[in-house]
N, C-alpha and C positions, 0 to 999 in steps of 0.2 A: 722584313719580318720582325714582328714584335716578340720580344723574349717572353712576354706574358702568355703568349699562345702555347709555348712549350713548358711553361711554369718553372722556368729556371732563371737565375740571375746570370749575367755575363760571366762572373767568376765561376759559378757552378758549371756552366756550359764548357768553359775552357779547361776545367779540371777533369772533364771526362776524357777517356781514351779517344784518339782521333776518329776512329770509325764510328763510335757512339755519337760524337759531335756531328758527324755528317748525317747520321740517321735523324737526330733531333732537329737539325737545321732543315732537312728535307720535310720532315713532318710539319714543322712550323710554317714552312713556305707553302706547302699544299693547303694547310688549314687557312692561312691568310688569303691565298688566292681564292679559295672557295668562298670565304666570308665577304670578300670585296668584289667578286666578279660582277655581280649585278650593278654595282655602283660605278665600276671602272671600265666596263666593256666598251663603252662608246665615248669615253672622255679622253681628252689629252691633258696630261698633267706635268708639272715640273716641281722639283723639290730642291731648292737651293741649299738646304741644310744637309742633304745627303749626297751631294755630288760636287765634283770639281767644275762641272759644266752646268751652271744653273739655267742657262738658256736652252738646254737640250730638252726637246719634247719627248714624252713617253706615252705610249698607249699600252693597254693591257696586253695586246699581242706582242709588242716589243719587249715588255717585261718578261713574259713567259719564254720568249725566244732567247733572251739573254740568260735567264735562269737555267734553261736547258743547256745552253752553250757552256756556261760556267760549270755545271755539273759534269758534262762530258769531259771538259778540260781537267777537272779534278780527278775523275776516274782514270783518265789516261796517265796522269802523273802518278797516281797510286799504283797502277799496273807496272809502270817503269820502276818504281821503287821496289815493288815485290820481286820483279825479275832480277834486279840488282842484288837484293838480299839473298835470293835463291842461288844466284851465281856465286856470291861470296861464300855461302854455306857449303856449296859443292866443292869449292876450291880448298876449303879448310879440311875436307875429309881425306 
């Protein structure tokens, strides 16, 4: 995702509260996917600049699948953190 899509610099994005960062990243990801879908839907691509595995092939479908997987993992981690904070708060009462 390009930061220009969400009209923020990396420093501005990182200065936001965590949940706002997630919202902005999701918005930017969706906008980028919509913009490039017609160009990427049938192509296989590689980007050595953005990965540790430059030989790895990517398709649009794989990109979307990984994006969704990453988001599910982040949400699961957030849920665990919220539960831990709630438990800690209950113990302090």
